[in-house]
C-alpha positions, -999 to +999 in steps of 0.1 A: -100+496-469-081+514-442-079+485-417-049+496-396-013+484-395-018+448-405+016+430-406+032+459-388+065+449-373+080+472-346+114+461-358+107+472-394+118+506-408+110+518-443+130+544-461+117+559-493+143+573-517+128+601-538+145+620-566+148+657-571+152+665-609+177+690-624+151+717-624+145+713-587+111+696-589+103+662-574+102+632-598+067+626-611+069+588-602+079+597-567+049+621-563+027+594-577+040+568-552+035+593-523-001+600-534-008+563-536+005+556-501-015+586-488-047+575-505-043+540-489-037+555-454-001+541-455+021+572-457+027+571-419+044+537-424+072+554-442+098+562-415+122+583-435+124+600-469+159+602-484+165+626-513+185+617-544+195+649-562+199+643-599+226+671-600+245+657-569+260+622-570+270+627-533+234+634-521+223+607-496+197+592-520+222+589-549+247+573-525+221+549-513+211+540-549+247+534-559+253+512-528+223+491-535+226+490-573+193+507-579+188+528-610+153+541-606+132+562-583+114+560-562+125+530-543+121+517-508+145+501-484+129+479-457+152+473-427+137+443-408+154+420-383+189+432-393+183+427-431+177+452-459+153+445-487+149+468-517+115+474-534+114+494-567+076+490-568+053+508-544+026+481-551+050+453-542+059+470-510+023+475-501+014+439-509+045+422-494+053+444-464+023+465-455-003+437-456-027+452-482-041+437-513-033+453-547-059+450-574-052+438-609-060+472-622-033+487-599-008+461-610-014+469-647-011+506-640+023+500-624+037+487-657+051+518-674+069+513-707+079+550-707+094+549-671+109+583-664+118+576-628+154+565-633+181+578-610 
């Protein structure tokens, strides 16, 4: 499945915004997204991780979330050709920007009625 950087655009940068919870731990959904990218051999495509501290509205990730109107973590900001595009789903990012297929089972798993990843 690891077939290299298909669709890689040298002018594209991807930021992942991850949340740190009040107790200092990483948000579980953020860890899950990181593990998914690592398992697909795509973690090296993330250019920067920006942290949103749940206890600090002035932390870079919280500021980014407020600026973009995003209320969940993790999320991804793709800067390409002078435009920003926000992805709140790691699977959509993988499919749309990283040139990989996403199985039906993975798409079903991505639907989480008890989403606890909010910012």
